[in-house]
MARNU-344910 format. One record per atom (N, C-alpha, C): residue number from 1; x, y, z. Coordinates in Angstrom, 1 decimal. Layout:
<pts>
num=NUM x=X y=Y z=Z;
...
</pts>
This chain:
<pts>
num=1 x=1.0 y=-1.3 z=0.1;
num=1 x=0.1 y=0.0 z=-0.1;
num=1 x=1.0 y=0.9 z=0.1;
num=2 x=0.4 y=2.4 z=-0.8;
num=2 x=1.0 y=3.3 z=-0.7;
num=2 x=0.8 y=4.1 z=0.5;
num=3 x=1.9 y=4.9 z=1.0;
num=3 x=2.0 y=5.5 z=2.1;
num=3 x=1.6 y=7.0 z=1.9;
num=4 x=1.9 y=7.6 z=0.5;
num=4 x=1.8 y=9.0 z=0.5;
num=4 x=1.5 y=9.1 z=-0.8;
num=5 x=0.5 y=10.3 z=-1.0;
num=5 x=0.2 y=10.7 z=-2.1;
num=5 x=0.7 y=11.7 z=-3.1;
num=6 x=0.9 y=11.6 z=-4.1;
num=6 x=1.6 y=12.9 z=-4.6;
num=6 x=1.0 y=13.4 z=-5.7;
num=7 x=0.6 y=14.8 z=-5.2;
num=7 x=-0.1 y=15.8 z=-6.1;
num=7 x=0.6 y=16.0 z=-7.0;
num=8 x=-0.3 y=16.1 z=-8.2;
num=8 x=0.1 y=16.2 z=-9.6;
num=8 x=-0.7 y=17.5 z=-10.1;
num=9 x=0.0 y=18.1 z=-11.1;
num=9 x=-0.6 y=19.3 z=-11.9;
num=9 x=-0.9 y=19.2 z=-12.9;
num=10 x=-1.2 y=19.7 z=-13.8;
num=10 x=-1.7 y=19.7 z=-15.3;
num=10 x=-3.2 y=19.6 z=-15.7;
num=11 x=-3.5 y=19.3 z=-16.7;
num=11 x=-4.9 y=19.3 z=-17.1;
num=11 x=-5.3 y=18.2 z=-16.1;
num=12 x=-6.8 y=18.0 z=-16.5;
num=12 x=-7.8 y=17.3 z=-15.6;
num=12 x=-7.2 y=15.8 z=-15.9;
num=13 x=-7.2 y=15.4 z=-17.1;
num=13 x=-6.8 y=14.1 z=-17.6;
num=13 x=-5.2 y=13.8 z=-17.4;
num=14 x=-4.6 y=14.9 z=-17.3;
num=14 x=-3.2 y=14.4 z=-16.9;
num=14 x=-3.2 y=13.9 z=-15.5;
num=15 x=-4.1 y=14.9 z=-14.8;
num=15 x=-4.1 y=14.4 z=-12.9;
num=15 x=-4.9 y=13.3 z=-12.8;
num=16 x=-5.8 y=13.1 z=-13.7;
num=16 x=-6.5 y=11.3 z=-13.3;
num=16 x=-5.3 y=10.7 z=-13.8;
num=17 x=-4.7 y=10.7 z=-14.9;
num=17 x=-3.8 y=9.5 z=-15.0;
num=17 x=-2.5 y=9.3 z=-14.5;
num=18 x=-2.0 y=10.2 z=-13.6;
num=18 x=-1.1 y=10.2 z=-12.8;
num=18 x=-1.6 y=9.6 z=-11.3;
num=19 x=-2.7 y=10.1 z=-10.9;
num=19 x=-3.4 y=9.5 z=-9.5;
num=19 x=-4.5 y=8.2 z=-9.7;
num=20 x=-4.4 y=7.7 z=-11.1;
num=20 x=-5.0 y=6.4 z=-10.9;
num=20 x=-4.2 y=5.2 z=-10.7;
num=21 x=-2.8 y=4.9 z=-10.7;
num=21 x=-2.1 y=3.9 z=-10.5;
num=21 x=-1.9 y=4.4 z=-8.8;
num=22 x=-2.0 y=5.4 z=-8.5;
num=22 x=-1.7 y=5.6 z=-6.9;
num=22 x=-2.8 y=5.1 z=-6.1;
num=23 x=-4.1 y=5.3 z=-6.6;
num=23 x=-5.1 y=4.9 z=-6.1;
num=23 x=-5.4 y=3.2 z=-5.8;
num=24 x=-4.3 y=2.7 z=-7.4;
num=24 x=-5.0 y=1.3 z=-7.3;
num=24 x=-3.4 y=0.8 z=-6.3;
num=25 x=-2.5 y=1.7 z=-6.2;
num=25 x=-1.5 y=0.8 z=-4.8;
num=25 x=-1.9 y=0.8 z=-3.6;
num=26 x=-2.9 y=2.1 z=-3.2;
num=26 x=-3.4 y=2.0 z=-2.0;
num=26 x=-4.1 y=1.3 z=-1.9;
num=27 x=-4.8 y=0.7 z=-3.1;
num=27 x=-6.2 y=-0.6 z=-2.7;
num=27 x=-5.5 y=-1.7 z=-3.0;
num=28 x=-4.4 y=-1.9 z=-3.3;
num=28 x=-3.9 y=-3.0 z=-3.8;
num=28 x=-3.6 y=-4.0 z=-2.3;
num=29 x=-3.9 y=-5.3 z=-2.1;
num=29 x=-3.8 y=-6.0 z=-0.6;
num=29 x=-4.8 y=-5.5 z=0.5;
num=30 x=-5.3 y=-4.8 z=0.1;
num=30 x=-6.7 y=-4.5 z=1.3;
num=30 x=-8.0 y=-4.8 z=0.8;
num=31 x=-8.7 y=-5.7 z=1.8;
num=31 x=-10.0 y=-6.1 z=1.4;
num=31 x=-11.0 y=-5.5 z=1.9;
num=32 x=-11.0 y=-4.4 z=3.3;
num=32 x=-11.9 y=-4.0 z=3.7;
num=32 x=-12.5 y=-2.9 z=2.8;
num=33 x=-14.1 y=-2.7 z=2.5;
num=33 x=-14.6 y=-2.1 z=1.5;
num=33 x=-14.8 y=-0.7 z=2.0;
num=34 x=-15.0 y=-0.6 z=3.1;
num=34 x=-14.9 y=1.0 z=3.9;
num=34 x=-13.3 y=1.8 z=4.0;
num=35 x=-12.7 y=1.0 z=4.1;
num=35 x=-11.2 y=1.1 z=4.1;
num=35 x=-10.6 y=1.8 z=2.9;
num=36 x=-11.1 y=0.9 z=2.0;
num=36 x=-10.7 y=1.0 z=0.5;
num=36 x=-11.7 y=2.6 z=0.0;
num=37 x=-12.9 y=2.6 z=0.4;
num=37 x=-13.5 y=3.8 z=0.2;
num=37 x=-13.3 y=5.1 z=0.4;
num=38 x=-12.9 y=5.0 z=1.9;
num=38 x=-12.2 y=6.3 z=2.8;
num=38 x=-11.0 y=6.7 z=2.1;
num=39 x=-10.1 y=5.8 z=2.0;
num=39 x=-8.9 y=6.2 z=1.0;
num=39 x=-9.0 y=6.6 z=-0.5;
num=40 x=-10.1 y=6.4 z=-1.5;
num=40 x=-10.6 y=7.0 z=-2.5;
num=40 x=-10.9 y=8.2 z=-2.5;
num=41 x=-11.6 y=8.4 z=-1.7;
num=41 x=-11.9 y=9.9 z=-0.9;
num=41 x=-11.3 y=10.9 z=-1.0;
num=42 x=-10.6 y=10.5 z=0.1;
num=42 x=-9.2 y=11.5 z=0.8;
num=42 x=-8.3 y=11.8 z=-0.5;
num=43 x=-7.6 y=10.7 z=-1.4;
num=43 x=-7.0 y=10.7 z=-2.6;
num=43 x=-7.8 y=11.5 z=-3.8;
num=44 x=-8.5 y=11.3 z=-3.9;
num=44 x=-9.2 y=12.4 z=-4.7;
num=44 x=-9.8 y=14.1 z=-4.2;
num=45 x=-9.9 y=13.9 z=-3.1;
num=45 x=-10.2 y=15.3 z=-2.0;
num=45 x=-8.8 y=16.0 z=-2.5;
num=46 x=-7.7 y=15.4 z=-2.0;
num=46 x=-6.3 y=16.0 z=-1.7;
num=46 x=-6.0 y=16.5 z=-3.4;
num=47 x=-6.4 y=15.7 z=-4.5;
num=47 x=-5.9 y=15.9 z=-5.9;
num=47 x=-6.4 y=17.3 z=-6.2;
num=48 x=-7.8 y=16.8 z=-6.1;
num=48 x=-8.6 y=17.9 z=-6.9;
num=48 x=-9.5 y=19.0 z=-6.0;
num=49 x=-9.3 y=19.1 z=-4.9;
num=49 x=-9.8 y=19.8 z=-4.0;
num=49 x=-11.3 y=20.1 z=-4.1;
num=50 x=-12.2 y=19.4 z=-4.3;
num=50 x=-13.3 y=19.7 z=-4.6;
num=50 x=-14.2 y=19.9 z=-3.3;
num=51 x=-15.5 y=20.5 z=-3.2;
num=51 x=-16.1 y=21.1 z=-2.0;
num=51 x=-16.5 y=19.2 z=-1.1;
num=52 x=-17.1 y=18.4 z=-1.9;
num=52 x=-17.5 y=17.4 z=-0.9;
num=52 x=-17.2 y=15.8 z=-2.3;
num=53 x=-17.1 y=14.8 z=-1.7;
num=53 x=-16.7 y=13.8 z=-2.4;
num=53 x=-17.2 y=12.7 z=-1.4;
num=54 x=-17.8 y=11.6 z=-1.7;
num=54 x=-18.2 y=10.5 z=-0.9;
num=54 x=-18.9 y=9.3 z=-1.6;
num=55 x=-19.3 y=8.4 z=-1.1;
num=55 x=-19.8 y=7.3 z=-1.4;
num=55 x=-21.3 y=6.9 z=-0.9;
num=56 x=-22.1 y=6.6 z=-1.1;
num=56 x=-23.4 y=6.4 z=-0.4;
num=56 x=-23.7 y=4.7 z=-0.9;
num=57 x=-24.0 y=4.0 z=0.2;
num=57 x=-24.1 y=2.8 z=-0.1;
num=57 x=-25.7 y=2.2 z=0.0;
num=58 x=-26.1 y=1.6 z=-0.9;
num=58 x=-27.5 y=0.8 z=-1.1;
num=58 x=-27.7 y=0.1 z=0.2;
num=59 x=-28.5 y=0.6 z=1.4;
num=59 x=-29.3 y=-0.6 z=2.3;
num=59 x=-30.2 y=-0.6 z=2.4;
num=60 x=-31.0 y=-1.7 z=1.9;
num=60 x=-32.4 y=-1.5 z=1.6;
num=60 x=-33.0 y=-0.6 z=0.7;
num=61 x=-33.9 y=0.1 z=1.3;
num=61 x=-34.3 y=1.0 z=-0.1;
num=61 x=-33.9 y=2.3 z=0.1;
num=62 x=-33.1 y=2.2 z=0.6;
num=62 x=-32.1 y=3.7 z=1.0;
num=62 x=-30.8 y=3.8 z=0.7;
num=63 x=-30.4 y=4.9 z=0.1;
num=63 x=-28.9 y=5.5 z=-0.1;
num=63 x=-28.3 y=5.9 z=1.3;
num=64 x=-27.5 y=5.1 z=1.9;
num=64 x=-27.0 y=5.6 z=3.4;
num=64 x=-26.0 y=6.1 z=3.1;
num=65 x=-24.9 y=7.3 z=3.9;
num=65 x=-23.9 y=7.9 z=3.7;
num=65 x=-22.8 y=6.8 z=4.4;
num=66 x=-22.0 y=6.8 z=3.4;
num=66 x=-20.5 y=6.4 z=3.6;
num=66 x=-19.4 y=7.1 z=3.9;
num=67 x=-18.0 y=6.7 z=3.4;
num=67 x=-17.0 y=7.1 z=3.9;
num=67 x=-17.1 y=8.3 z=2.6;
num=68 x=-16.2 y=10.0 z=3.4;
num=68 x=-16.6 y=10.9 z=2.5;
num=68 x=-16.0 y=11.9 z=3.1;
num=69 x=-15.6 y=13.1 z=2.1;
num=69 x=-14.5 y=13.9 z=2.6;
num=69 x=-15.5 y=15.5 z=2.5;
num=70 x=-15.5 y=16.3 z=3.0;
num=70 x=-15.9 y=17.5 z=3.1;
num=70 x=-16.8 y=17.9 z=4.3;
num=71 x=-17.7 y=18.8 z=3.9;
num=71 x=-18.8 y=19.3 z=4.9;
num=71 x=-20.1 y=18.0 z=5.4;
num=72 x=-20.6 y=18.4 z=6.6;
num=72 x=-21.4 y=17.3 z=6.9;
num=72 x=-22.5 y=17.2 z=5.5;
num=73 x=-22.6 y=15.6 z=5.4;
num=73 x=-23.9 y=15.2 z=4.3;
num=73 x=-25.1 y=14.7 z=4.9;
num=74 x=-26.2 y=15.1 z=4.0;
num=74 x=-27.2 y=14.3 z=4.1;
num=74 x=-26.9 y=12.4 z=4.5;
num=75 x=-27.6 y=11.6 z=5.1;
num=75 x=-27.4 y=10.3 z=5.3;
num=75 x=-27.9 y=9.4 z=4.7;
num=76 x=-29.2 y=10.0 z=4.8;
num=76 x=-30.3 y=8.9 z=3.6;
num=76 x=-30.7 y=9.3 z=2.8;
num=77 x=-30.8 y=8.9 z=1.9;
num=77 x=-31.3 y=9.3 z=0.2;
num=77 x=-32.3 y=8.4 z=-0.4;
num=78 x=-33.3 y=8.5 z=-0.5;
num=78 x=-34.5 y=8.0 z=-1.4;
num=78 x=-34.3 y=7.3 z=-2.4;
num=79 x=-34.7 y=6.5 z=-3.1;
num=79 x=-34.3 y=6.1 z=-4.5;
num=79 x=-35.2 y=6.9 z=-5.4;
num=80 x=-34.7 y=7.8 z=-6.1;
num=80 x=-35.0 y=8.5 z=-7.4;
num=80 x=-35.5 y=10.0 z=-6.4;
num=81 x=-34.9 y=10.0 z=-5.6;
num=81 x=-34.7 y=11.5 z=-5.0;
num=81 x=-33.5 y=12.2 z=-4.7;
num=82 x=-33.1 y=13.3 z=-5.5;
num=82 x=-32.0 y=14.1 z=-5.7;
num=82 x=-31.3 y=13.4 z=-6.7;
num=83 x=-29.9 y=14.0 z=-6.9;
num=83 x=-29.5 y=13.5 z=-8.1;
num=83 x=-29.0 y=12.2 z=-7.8;
num=84 x=-28.3 y=11.9 z=-6.4;
num=84 x=-27.8 y=10.5 z=-6.0;
num=84 x=-29.1 y=9.0 z=-6.2;
num=85 x=-30.2 y=9.7 z=-5.7;
num=85 x=-31.4 y=8.9 z=-5.9;
num=85 x=-32.2 y=8.1 z=-7.5;
num=86 x=-31.5 y=9.5 z=-8.5;
num=86 x=-32.1 y=8.8 z=-9.6;
num=86 x=-30.7 y=8.7 z=-10.4;
num=87 x=-29.8 y=9.1 z=-9.9;
num=87 x=-28.4 y=7.7 z=-10.4;
num=87 x=-28.9 y=6.5 z=-10.3;
num=88 x=-28.9 y=6.2 z=-9.3;
num=88 x=-29.7 y=5.0 z=-8.5;
num=88 x=-30.7 y=4.0 z=-9.6;
num=89 x=-31.8 y=5.0 z=-9.5;
num=89 x=-32.8 y=4.1 z=-10.1;
num=89 x=-33.0 y=4.5 z=-11.6;
num=90 x=-32.0 y=5.0 z=-11.8;
num=90 x=-31.8 y=5.0 z=-13.9;
num=90 x=-30.2 y=4.4 z=-14.2;
num=91 x=-29.5 y=3.9 z=-13.3;
num=91 x=-28.3 y=3.1 z=-13.2;
num=91 x=-27.5 y=3.7 z=-14.2;
num=92 x=-27.3 y=5.1 z=-13.9;
num=92 x=-26.5 y=5.7 z=-14.6;
num=92 x=-26.2 y=6.9 z=-14.4;
num=93 x=-24.7 y=7.7 z=-15.0;
num=93 x=-24.3 y=8.6 z=-14.4;
num=93 x=-24.8 y=10.1 z=-14.7;
num=94 x=-24.9 y=10.7 z=-14.1;
num=94 x=-25.5 y=12.0 z=-13.7;
num=94 x=-24.4 y=13.2 z=-13.9;
num=95 x=-24.3 y=14.3 z=-14.6;
num=95 x=-23.6 y=15.2 z=-14.4;
num=95 x=-24.4 y=16.6 z=-14.8;
num=96 x=-24.3 y=17.4 z=-13.6;
num=96 x=-25.6 y=18.4 z=-13.2;
num=96 x=-24.1 y=19.9 z=-13.2;
num=97 x=-24.7 y=20.5 z=-14.3;
num=97 x=-23.8 y=21.7 z=-14.5;
num=97 x=-24.0 y=23.1 z=-13.3;
num=98 x=-25.5 y=22.6 z=-13.1;
num=98 x=-26.2 y=23.9 z=-12.2;
num=98 x=-27.2 y=23.3 z=-11.1;
num=99 x=-26.5 y=22.8 z=-10.0;
num=99 x=-27.4 y=22.2 z=-9.3;
num=99 x=-28.9 y=22.7 z=-8.8;
num=100 x=-28.8 y=23.9 z=-9.0;
num=100 x=-30.3 y=25.0 z=-8.9;
num=100 x=-31.2 y=24.7 z=-9.7;
num=101 x=-30.8 y=23.7 z=-11.0;
num=101 x=-31.2 y=24.3 z=-12.2;
num=101 x=-32.1 y=22.5 z=-12.5;
num=102 x=-31.7 y=21.9 z=-11.4;
num=102 x=-31.8 y=20.1 z=-11.4;
num=102 x=-33.2 y=19.7 z=-10.5;
num=103 x=-34.5 y=19.2 z=-11.2;
num=103 x=-35.2 y=19.4 z=-10.5;
num=103 x=-35.4 y=18.3 z=-8.7;
num=104 x=-36.0 y=18.6 z=-8.2;
num=104 x=-35.8 y=17.6 z=-7.1;
num=104 x=-34.1 y=17.7 z=-6.1;
num=105 x=-33.4 y=18.5 z=-6.4;
num=105 x=-32.1 y=18.4 z=-6.0;
num=105 x=-31.8 y=19.0 z=-4.8;
num=106 x=-31.2 y=17.8 z=-3.8;
num=106 x=-31.3 y=17.5 z=-2.5;
num=106 x=-30.1 y=18.8 z=-2.3;
num=107 x=-30.4 y=19.6 z=-1.1;
num=107 x=-29.0 y=20.6 z=-1.2;
num=107 x=-28.6 y=20.1 z=0.6;
num=108 x=-27.6 y=19.7 z=0.3;
num=108 x=-26.9 y=19.1 z=1.6;
num=108 x=-26.1 y=20.5 z=1.9;
num=109 x=-25.7 y=21.2 z=0.9;
num=109 x=-24.6 y=22.1 z=1.1;
num=109 x=-25.0 y=23.4 z=0.0;
num=110 x=-25.5 y=24.4 z=0.7;
num=110 x=-25.2 y=25.6 z=-0.2;
num=110 x=-24.3 y=26.0 z=-1.1;
num=111 x=-22.9 y=25.7 z=-0.5;
num=111 x=-22.0 y=25.7 z=-1.2;
num=111 x=-21.8 y=25.1 z=-2.6;
num=112 x=-22.6 y=24.1 z=-2.7;
num=112 x=-22.5 y=23.4 z=-3.7;
num=112 x=-23.4 y=23.7 z=-5.1;
num=113 x=-22.7 y=24.1 z=-6.1;
num=113 x=-23.1 y=24.5 z=-7.5;
num=113 x=-23.1 y=23.4 z=-8.9;
num=114 x=-22.3 y=22.2 z=-8.5;
num=114 x=-22.2 y=21.3 z=-9.8;
num=114 x=-22.2 y=19.8 z=-9.1;
num=115 x=-22.2 y=19.2 z=-9.9;
num=115 x=-22.2 y=17.9 z=-9.3;
num=115 x=-22.2 y=16.7 z=-10.2;
num=116 x=-21.5 y=15.7 z=-9.7;
num=116 x=-21.6 y=14.2 z=-10.8;
num=116 x=-21.9 y=13.3 z=-9.8;
num=117 x=-22.9 y=12.5 z=-10.7;
num=117 x=-22.7 y=11.3 z=-9.2;
num=117 x=-23.0 y=9.8 z=-10.3;
num=118 x=-21.8 y=8.8 z=-9.8;
num=118 x=-21.9 y=8.0 z=-10.8;
num=118 x=-22.3 y=6.8 z=-10.0;
num=119 x=-22.8 y=5.6 z=-10.7;
num=119 x=-23.7 y=4.9 z=-9.9;
num=119 x=-22.2 y=3.2 z=-10.1;
num=120 x=-22.6 y=2.4 z=-8.9;
num=120 x=-21.6 y=1.4 z=-8.4;
num=120 x=-22.5 y=0.2 z=-8.8;
num=121 x=-22.0 y=-0.1 z=-9.8;
num=121 x=-23.0 y=-1.5 z=-10.8;
num=121 x=-22.7 y=-2.6 z=-10.3;
num=122 x=-22.9 y=-3.6 z=-9.7;
num=122 x=-21.8 y=-5.0 z=-9.4;
num=122 x=-23.5 y=-6.1 z=-9.8;
num=123 x=-23.4 y=-6.9 z=-10.4;
num=123 x=-24.3 y=-8.1 z=-10.6;
num=123 x=-25.8 y=-7.6 z=-11.4;
num=124 x=-25.2 y=-6.7 z=-11.9;
num=124 x=-26.5 y=-5.6 z=-12.9;
num=124 x=-27.4 y=-5.1 z=-11.7;
num=125 x=-27.0 y=-4.3 z=-10.2;
num=125 x=-27.3 y=-4.0 z=-9.5;
num=125 x=-26.8 y=-2.8 z=-8.7;
num=126 x=-27.3 y=-1.8 z=-8.5;
num=126 x=-26.6 y=-0.6 z=-8.0;
num=126 x=-26.5 y=-0.7 z=-6.8;
num=127 x=-25.0 y=-0.7 z=-6.1;
num=127 x=-24.9 y=-1.5 z=-4.8;
num=127 x=-24.5 y=0.0 z=-4.2;
num=128 x=-24.5 y=1.4 z=-4.8;
num=128 x=-23.8 y=2.5 z=-3.9;
num=128 x=-23.7 y=3.5 z=-5.5;
num=129 x=-23.5 y=4.7 z=-5.0;
num=129 x=-22.8 y=5.5 z=-5.6;
num=129 x=-21.8 y=6.3 z=-5.1;
num=130 x=-21.2 y=6.9 z=-6.4;
num=130 x=-20.1 y=8.3 z=-5.8;
num=130 x=-20.5 y=9.6 z=-6.2;
num=131 x=-20.6 y=10.4 z=-5.4;
num=131 x=-21.0 y=11.6 z=-5.5;
num=131 x=-19.9 y=12.7 z=-5.2;
num=132 x=-19.6 y=13.7 z=-6.2;
num=132 x=-18.7 y=14.9 z=-6.2;
num=132 x=-19.7 y=15.7 z=-6.7;
num=133 x=-19.2 y=16.8 z=-5.6;
num=133 x=-19.9 y=18.0 z=-5.6;
num=133 x=-18.9 y=19.3 z=-5.5;
num=134 x=-18.8 y=20.3 z=-6.3;
num=134 x=-17.9 y=21.4 z=-6.2;
num=134 x=-18.6 y=22.8 z=-5.9;
num=135 x=-17.8 y=23.5 z=-5.7;
num=135 x=-18.2 y=25.1 z=-5.2;
num=135 x=-18.8 y=26.0 z=-6.5;
num=136 x=-18.0 y=25.6 z=-7.6;
num=136 x=-18.2 y=26.5 z=-9.0;
num=136 x=-19.2 y=25.5 z=-9.8;
num=137 x=-19.6 y=26.6 z=-10.9;
num=137 x=-20.6 y=25.9 z=-11.8;
num=137 x=-20.2 y=25.2 z=-12.8;
num=138 x=-20.8 y=24.2 z=-13.4;
num=138 x=-20.4 y=23.5 z=-14.9;
num=138 x=-18.7 y=22.8 z=-14.4;
num=139 x=-18.1 y=22.3 z=-13.6;
num=139 x=-17.2 y=21.6 z=-13.3;
num=139 x=-16.8 y=20.6 z=-14.0;
num=140 x=-17.5 y=19.7 z=-13.9;
num=140 x=-17.4 y=18.3 z=-14.4;
num=140 x=-18.1 y=17.8 z=-15.8;
num=141 x=-17.6 y=16.9 z=-16.4;
num=141 x=-17.6 y=16.6 z=-17.9;
num=141 x=-17.3 y=15.1 z=-18.2;
num=142 x=-17.5 y=14.9 z=-19.3;
num=142 x=-17.5 y=13.3 z=-19.6;
num=142 x=-15.8 y=12.9 z=-19.4;
num=143 x=-14.7 y=13.9 z=-19.2;
num=143 x=-13.4 y=13.4 z=-18.6;
num=143 x=-13.6 y=13.0 z=-17.5;
num=144 x=-14.2 y=13.5 z=-16.2;
num=144 x=-14.7 y=13.2 z=-14.9;
num=144 x=-15.3 y=11.8 z=-15.1;
num=145 x=-16.2 y=11.5 z=-15.9;
num=145 x=-16.8 y=10.4 z=-15.9;
num=145 x=-15.7 y=9.4 z=-16.1;
num=146 x=-15.6 y=9.4 z=-17.1;
num=146 x=-14.5 y=8.5 z=-17.9;
num=146 x=-13.6 y=7.7 z=-16.5;
num=147 x=-12.8 y=8.7 z=-16.0;
num=147 x=-11.6 y=8.5 z=-15.1;
num=147 x=-12.4 y=8.2 z=-13.7;
num=148 x=-13.4 y=8.9 z=-13.2;
num=148 x=-14.2 y=8.3 z=-12.0;
num=148 x=-14.7 y=6.9 z=-12.4;
num=149 x=-14.9 y=6.7 z=-13.4;
num=149 x=-16.0 y=5.1 z=-13.8;
num=149 x=-14.7 y=4.1 z=-13.8;
num=150 x=-13.5 y=4.8 z=-14.1;
num=150 x=-12.0 y=3.8 z=-14.3;
num=150 x=-11.7 y=3.5 z=-12.3;
num=151 x=-11.8 y=4.7 z=-11.4;
num=151 x=-11.5 y=4.4 z=-10.4;
num=151 x=-12.2 y=3.5 z=-9.7;
num=152 x=-13.8 y=3.8 z=-9.8;
num=152 x=-14.8 y=2.7 z=-8.8;
num=152 x=-14.6 y=1.6 z=-9.6;
num=153 x=-14.1 y=1.1 z=-10.7;
num=153 x=-13.8 y=-0.2 z=-11.0;
num=153 x=-12.7 y=-0.9 z=-10.3;
num=154 x=-12.0 y=-0.2 z=-9.3;
num=154 x=-11.0 y=-0.9 z=-8.9;
num=154 x=-11.5 y=-1.2 z=-7.8;
num=155 x=-12.5 y=-1.0 z=-7.1;
num=155 x=-13.2 y=-1.4 z=-5.9;
num=155 x=-14.0 y=-2.7 z=-5.9;
num=156 x=-13.4 y=-3.2 z=-5.0;
num=156 x=-13.7 y=-4.8 z=-4.9;
num=156 x=-14.9 y=-5.0 z=-4.0;
num=157 x=-15.9 y=-5.5 z=-4.0;
num=157 x=-16.8 y=-5.8 z=-3.3;
num=157 x=-17.2 y=-6.9 z=-3.0;
</pts>
């Protein structure tokens, strides 16, 4: 396991390309899901400085807050509610350029302006979501979707 994260500069893509092998190294040999999710959130927060990043895990009929970095968060989200609940329901990534324009957005923090949510799918079921918020509008794009999807593919459930 890597003991230190090396922060890189450059384009968003270059930062992801340098970060992914480091995250893989952090996860190598560790089988505890919560520990791995916690380290992924910490690595991404350090590299990109996003407002909030974390995981929600499916527990019965709700998403329940898992490891995260950032301000206090909503603890439980119903299927179909907010960006996270809709991502779960539709089994697809949702990128929101302006959260105030998203119908039903759940405002856990008034500082959040843009968001990306990526479902964690195992055996054709959503087992959780990765949620990332930024304090600026129009922050996330297909590059984030591509590389964050690659990062969550490293997680062993």
